[in-house]
N, CA, C and O atoms as CSV, one atom per row, in Angstrom:
chain,resi,resn,atom,element,x,y,z
A,1,VAL,N,N,-146.889,9.078,38.409
A,1,VAL,CA,C,-147.671,9.744,39.426
A,1,VAL,C,C,-147.257,11.200,39.462
A,1,VAL,O,O,-146.078,11.528,39.591
A,2,GLN,N,N,-148.240,12.056,39.348
A,2,GLN,CA,C,-147.975,13.487,39.395
A,2,GLN,C,C,-148.005,13.958,40.844
A,2,GLN,O,O,-148.855,13.530,41.625
A,3,THR,N,N,-147.085,14.831,41.195
A,3,THR,CA,C,-147.047,15.355,42.556
A,3,THR,C,C,-147.126,16.872,42.518
A,3,THR,O,O,-146.879,17.491,41.482
A,4,CYS,N,N,-147.462,17.451,43.626
A,4,CYS,CA,C,-147.481,18.905,43.742
A,4,CYS,C,C,-146.991,19.286,45.130
A,4,CYS,O,O,-147.031,18.484,46.063
A,5,ALA,N,N,-146.533,20.511,45.249
A,5,ALA,CA,C,-146.116,21.009,46.556
A,5,ALA,C,C,-147.365,21.243,47.392
A,5,ALA,O,O,-148.375,21.735,46.889
A,6,LEU,N,N,-147.290,20.889,48.666
A,6,LEU,CA,C,-148.485,20.964,49.493
A,6,LEU,C,C,-148.163,21.362,50.927
A,6,LEU,O,O,-147.434,20.660,51.627
A,7,PRO,N,N,-148.717,22.506,51.361
A,7,PRO,CA,C,-148.607,22.819,52.779
A,7,PRO,C,C,-149.789,22.166,53.497
A,7,PRO,O,O,-150.915,22.223,53.005
A,8,ILE,N,N,-149.551,21.562,54.625
A,8,ILE,CA,C,-150.616,20.952,55.409
A,8,ILE,C,C,-150.674,21.674,56.745
A,8,ILE,O,O,-149.742,21.605,57.546
A,9,PHE,N,N,-151.783,22.369,56.973
A,9,PHE,CA,C,-151.999,23.084,58.219
A,9,PHE,C,C,-153.108,22.365,58.969
A,9,PHE,O,O,-154.133,22.009,58.387
A,10,HIS,N,N,-152.901,22.155,60.245
A,10,HIS,CA,C,-153.895,21.426,61.022
A,10,HIS,C,C,-153.920,21.971,62.442
A,10,HIS,O,O,-152.877,22.222,63.045
A,11,GLY,N,N,-155.121,22.150,62.959
A,11,GLY,CA,C,-155.277,22.672,64.311
A,11,GLY,C,C,-155.098,21.596,65.365
A,11,GLY,O,O,-155.537,20.459,65.189
A,12,THR,N,N,-154.460,21.958,66.446
A,12,THR,CA,C,-154.223,20.996,67.524
A,12,THR,C,C,-155.481,20.703,68.331
A,12,THR,O,O,-155.500,19.749,69.109
A,13,LYS,N,N,-156.530,21.500,68.162
A,13,LYS,CA,C,-157.789,21.294,68.880
A,13,LYS,C,C,-158.906,20.828,67.942
A,13,LYS,O,O,-160.086,20.929,68.277
A,14,ASP,N,N,-158.526,20.317,66.764
A,14,ASP,CA,C,-159.501,19.829,65.791
A,14,ASP,C,C,-160.111,18.529,66.288
A,14,ASP,O,O,-159.396,17.553,66.516
A,15,THR,N,N,-161.426,18.509,66.458
A,15,THR,CA,C,-162.110,17.278,66.872
A,15,THR,C,C,-162.877,16.651,65.705
A,15,THR,O,O,-163.292,15.496,65.792
A,16,PHE,N,N,-163.069,17.403,64.611
A,16,PHE,CA,C,-163.749,16.865,63.433
A,16,PHE,C,C,-162.820,15.911,62.686
A,16,PHE,O,O,-163.215,14.802,62.329
A,17,VAL,N,N,-161.604,16.342,62.458
A,17,VAL,CA,C,-160.544,15.497,61.901
A,17,VAL,C,C,-159.460,15.463,62.973
A,17,VAL,O,O,-158.673,16.403,63.087
A,18,PRO,N,N,-159.413,14.398,63.752
A,18,PRO,CA,C,-158.450,14.344,64.858
A,18,PRO,C,C,-157.021,14.630,64.392
A,18,PRO,O,O,-156.589,14.190,63.326
A,19,THR,N,N,-156.318,15.371,65.215
A,19,THR,CA,C,-154.956,15.769,64.871
A,19,THR,C,C,-154.069,14.580,64.541
A,19,THR,O,O,-153.189,14.695,63.688
A,20,ALA,N,N,-154.273,13.448,65.188
A,20,ALA,CA,C,-153.454,12.259,64.912
A,20,ALA,C,C,-153.543,11.839,63.450
A,20,ALA,O,O,-152.601,11.254,62.916
A,21,MET,N,N,-154.670,12.134,62.795
A,21,MET,CA,C,-154.845,11.739,61.392
A,21,MET,C,C,-153.957,12.532,60.441
A,21,MET,O,O,-153.650,12.058,59.348
A,22,VAL,N,N,-153.539,13.734,60.841
A,22,VAL,CA,C,-152.739,14.557,59.952
A,22,VAL,C,C,-151.394,13.887,59.646
A,22,VAL,O,O,-150.833,14.077,58.567
A,23,TYR,N,N,-150.892,13.119,60.583
A,23,TYR,CA,C,-149.606,12.446,60.360
A,23,TYR,C,C,-149.725,11.368,59.286
A,23,TYR,O,O,-148.783,11.151,58.524
A,24,GLN,N,N,-150.858,10.699,59.218
A,24,GLN,CA,C,-151.098,9.705,58.163
A,24,GLN,C,C,-151.199,10.400,56.809
A,24,GLN,O,O,-150.622,9.938,55.825
A,25,ASN,N,N,-151.927,11.499,56.764
A,25,ASN,CA,C,-152.050,12.253,55.511
A,25,ASN,C,C,-150.694,12.782,55.057
A,25,ASN,O,O,-150.358,12.718,53.875
A,26,TYR,N,N,-149.930,13.297,55.991
A,26,TYR,CA,C,-148.611,13.831,55.663
A,26,TYR,C,C,-147.701,12.728,55.111
A,26,TYR,O,O,-147.005,12.933,54.117
A,27,ALA,N,N,-147.711,11.572,55.752
A,27,ALA,CA,C,-146.869,10.457,55.303
A,27,ALA,C,C,-147.282,9.970,53.922
A,27,ALA,O,O,-146.435,9.522,53.149
A,28,ALA,N,N,-148.559,10.050,53.602
A,28,ALA,CA,C,-149.054,9.548,52.317
A,28,ALA,C,C,-148.882,10.539,51.176
A,28,ALA,O,O,-149.039,10.176,50.011
A,29,THR,N,N,-148.563,11.776,51.497
A,29,THR,CA,C,-148.424,12.811,50.473
A,29,THR,C,C,-147.040,12.757,49.859
A,29,THR,O,O,-146.031,12.762,50.565
A,30,ARG,N,N,-147.002,12.707,48.546
A,30,ARG,CA,C,-145.718,12.695,47.836
A,30,ARG,C,C,-145.318,14.109,47.458
A,30,ARG,O,O,-146.143,15.023,47.432
A,31,GLY,N,N,-144.052,14.268,47.168
A,31,GLY,CA,C,-143.571,15.558,46.704
A,31,GLY,C,C,-143.236,16.497,47.846
A,31,GLY,O,O,-143.290,16.122,49.017
A,32,PRO,N,N,-142.889,17.721,47.488
A,32,PRO,CA,C,-142.555,18.718,48.500
A,32,PRO,C,C,-143.747,18.955,49.417
A,32,PRO,O,O,-144.876,19.109,48.950
A,33,LYS,N,N,-143.500,18.982,50.690
A,33,LYS,CA,C,-144.579,19.165,51.647
A,33,LYS,C,C,-144.032,19.721,52.942
A,33,LYS,O,O,-142.852,19.567,53.258
A,34,GLU,N,N,-144.901,20.363,53.679
A,34,GLU,CA,C,-144.554,20.862,55.006
A,34,GLU,C,C,-145.783,20.740,55.881
A,34,GLU,O,O,-146.908,20.899,55.407
A,35,LEU,N,N,-145.576,20.462,57.147
A,35,LEU,CA,C,-146.647,20.335,58.114
A,35,LEU,C,C,-146.505,21.422,59.161
A,35,LEU,O,O,-145.420,21.649,59.696
A,36,TRP,N,N,-147.602,22.085,59.445
A,36,TRP,CA,C,-147.634,23.076,60.503
A,36,TRP,C,C,-148.852,22.802,61.364
A,36,TRP,O,O,-149.981,22.829,60.874
A,37,LEU,N,N,-148.634,22.541,62.632
A,37,LEU,CA,C,-149.722,22.362,63.589
A,37,LEU,C,C,-150.006,23.701,64.255
A,37,LEU,O,O,-149.130,24.297,64.882
A,38,VAL,N,N,-151.230,24.157,64.111
A,38,VAL,CA,C,-151.613,25.470,64.637
A,38,VAL,C,C,-152.167,25.284,66.045
A,38,VAL,O,O,-153.260,24.751,66.236
A,39,LYS,N,N,-151.400,25.728,67.008
A,39,LYS,CA,C,-151.757,25.533,68.411
A,39,LYS,C,C,-153.102,26.188,68.736
A,39,LYS,O,O,-153.304,27.382,68.516
A,40,GLY,N,N,-154.005,25.374,69.263
A,40,GLY,CA,C,-155.305,25.859,69.706
A,40,GLY,C,C,-156.373,25.981,68.642
A,40,GLY,O,O,-157.518,26.301,68.961
A,41,ALA,N,N,-156.031,25.734,67.376
A,41,ALA,CA,C,-157.012,25.886,66.301
A,41,ALA,C,C,-157.942,24.679,66.224
A,41,ALA,O,O,-157.514,23.529,66.321
A,42,VAL,N,N,-159.236,24.978,66.045
A,42,VAL,CA,C,-160.210,23.918,65.794
A,42,VAL,C,C,-160.314,23.729,64.285
A,42,VAL,O,O,-159.621,24.399,63.520
A,43,HIS,N,N,-161.177,22.819,63.863
A,43,HIS,CA,C,-161.292,22.470,62.443
A,43,HIS,C,C,-161.537,23.698,61.560
A,43,HIS,O,O,-162.447,24.491,61.803
A,44,ALA,N,N,-160.711,23.827,60.543
A,44,ALA,CA,C,-160.825,24.882,59.524
A,44,ALA,C,C,-160.695,26.296,60.100
A,44,ALA,O,O,-161.212,27.250,59.518
A,45,LYS,N,N,-160.023,26.434,61.211
A,45,LYS,CA,C,-159.859,27.745,61.829
A,45,LYS,C,C,-158.392,28.110,62.045
A,45,LYS,O,O,-158.080,28.932,62.906
A,46,SER,N,N,-157.499,27.513,61.278
A,46,SER,CA,C,-156.073,27.830,61.422
A,46,SER,C,C,-155.805,29.303,61.126
A,46,SER,O,O,-155.066,29.965,61.856
A,47,PHE,N,N,-156.411,29.814,60.047
A,47,PHE,CA,C,-156.194,31.215,59.697
A,47,PHE,C,C,-156.792,32.143,60.758
A,47,PHE,O,O,-156.168,33.124,61.161
A,48,ALA,N,N,-158.000,31.823,61.198
A,48,ALA,CA,C,-158.662,32.668,62.204
A,48,ALA,C,C,-157.913,32.658,63.535
A,48,ALA,O,O,-157.933,33.647,64.268
A,49,THR,N,N,-157.261,31.555,63.844
A,49,THR,CA,C,-156.536,31.417,65.109
A,49,THR,C,C,-155.196,32.136,65.082
A,49,THR,O,O,-154.791,32.744,66.072
A,50,ALA,N,N,-154.518,32.067,63.958
A,50,ALA,CA,C,-153.173,32.657,63.864
A,50,ALA,C,C,-152.965,33.275,62.476
A,50,ALA,O,O,-152.161,32.769,61.694
A,51,PRO,N,N,-153.680,34.362,62.163
A,51,PRO,CA,C,-153.629,34.908,60.806
A,51,PRO,C,C,-152.241,35.356,60.337
A,51,PRO,O,O,-151.864,35.080,59.198
A,52,ALA,N,N,-151.494,36.028,61.174
A,52,ALA,CA,C,-150.165,36.496,60.749
A,52,ALA,C,C,-149.226,35.322,60.510
A,52,ALA,O,O,-148.518,35.293,59.503
A,53,ALA,N,N,-149.212,34.368,61.410
A,53,ALA,CA,C,-148.351,33.189,61.240
A,53,ALA,C,C,-148.791,32.368,60.031
A,53,ALA,O,O,-147.951,31.853,59.293
A,54,TYR,N,N,-150.095,32.243,59.824
A,54,TYR,CA,C,-150.624,31.511,58.666
A,54,TYR,C,C,-150.105,32.144,57.374
A,54,TYR,O,O,-149.580,31.455,56.499
A,55,GLN,N,N,-150.261,33.460,57.268
A,55,GLN,CA,C,-149.798,34.163,56.071
A,55,GLN,C,C,-148.293,34.005,55.876
A,55,GLN,O,O,-147.828,33.847,54.747
A,56,GLU,N,N,-147.546,34.047,56.946
A,56,GLU,CA,C,-146.087,33.877,56.856
A,56,GLU,C,C,-145.726,32.469,56.383
A,56,GLU,O,O,-144.826,32.302,55.559
A,57,HIS,N,N,-146.419,31.465,56.898
A,57,HIS,CA,C,-146.163,30.083,56.465
A,57,HIS,C,C,-146.481,29.904,54.985
A,57,HIS,O,O,-145.714,29.270,54.260
A,58,VAL,N,N,-147.590,30.450,54.534
A,58,VAL,CA,C,-147.955,30.354,53.113
A,58,VAL,C,C,-146.915,31.070,52.260
A,58,VAL,O,O,-146.465,30.526,51.251
A,59,LYS,N,N,-146.531,32.269,52.646
A,59,LYS,CA,C,-145.525,33.038,51.906
A,59,LYS,C,C,-144.210,32.262,51.815
A,59,LYS,O,O,-143.644,32.127,50.731
A,60,ASP,N,N,-143.729,31.759,52.935
A,60,ASP,CA,C,-142.476,31.010,52.946
A,60,ASP,C,C,-142.568,29.757,52.079
A,60,ASP,O,O,-141.632,29.426,51.351
A,61,PHE,N,N,-143.697,29.068,52.164
A,61,PHE,CA,C,-143.879,27.859,51.375
A,61,PHE,C,C,-143.859,28.175,49.884
A,61,PHE,O,O,-143.187,27.493,49.110
A,62,LEU,N,N,-144.590,29.202,49.483
A,62,LEU,CA,C,-144.629,29.573,48.070
A,62,LEU,C,C,-143.262,29.999,47.555
A,62,LEU,O,O,-142.869,29.629,46.449
A,63,GLU,N,N,-142.547,30.767,48.343
A,63,GLU,CA,C,-141.212,31.201,47.932
A,63,GLU,C,C,-140.267,30.017,47.788
A,63,GLU,O,O,-139.370,30.033,46.945
A,64,LYS,N,N,-140.462,29.009,48.595
A,64,LYS,CA,C,-139.577,27.847,48.583
A,64,LYS,C,C,-139.897,26.868,47.449
A,64,LYS,O,O,-138.985,26.341,46.811
A,65,TYR,N,N,-141.182,26.626,47.197
A,65,TYR,CA,C,-141.556,25.555,46.281
A,65,TYR,C,C,-142.198,25.988,44.964
A,65,TYR,O,O,-142.180,25.227,43.996
A,66,ILE,N,N,-142.752,27.169,44.910
A,66,ILE,CA,C,-143.434,27.609,43.693
A,66,ILE,C,C,-142.551,28.625,42.984
A,66,ILE,O,O,-142.231,29.686,43.519
A,67,LYS,N,N,-142.173,28.271,41.786
A,67,LYS,CA,C,-141.279,29.154,41.028
A,67,LYS,C,C,-141.920,29.540,39.715
A,67,LYS,O,O,-141.325,30.280,38.932
């Protein structure tokens, strides 16, 4: 089974994909992974809700797992 590093960002106000589902996805993902819940973000709006924090999380993740 091939794995890859994966950041999982999910909004706490997502009603399209309920936030509770992110924990199942996270548990099922193999390999290096990190979960970040974006407070107040609706579906697919994590970047729009917190752009600076989003960019920082991506940067930190890449520096940690992508070489």
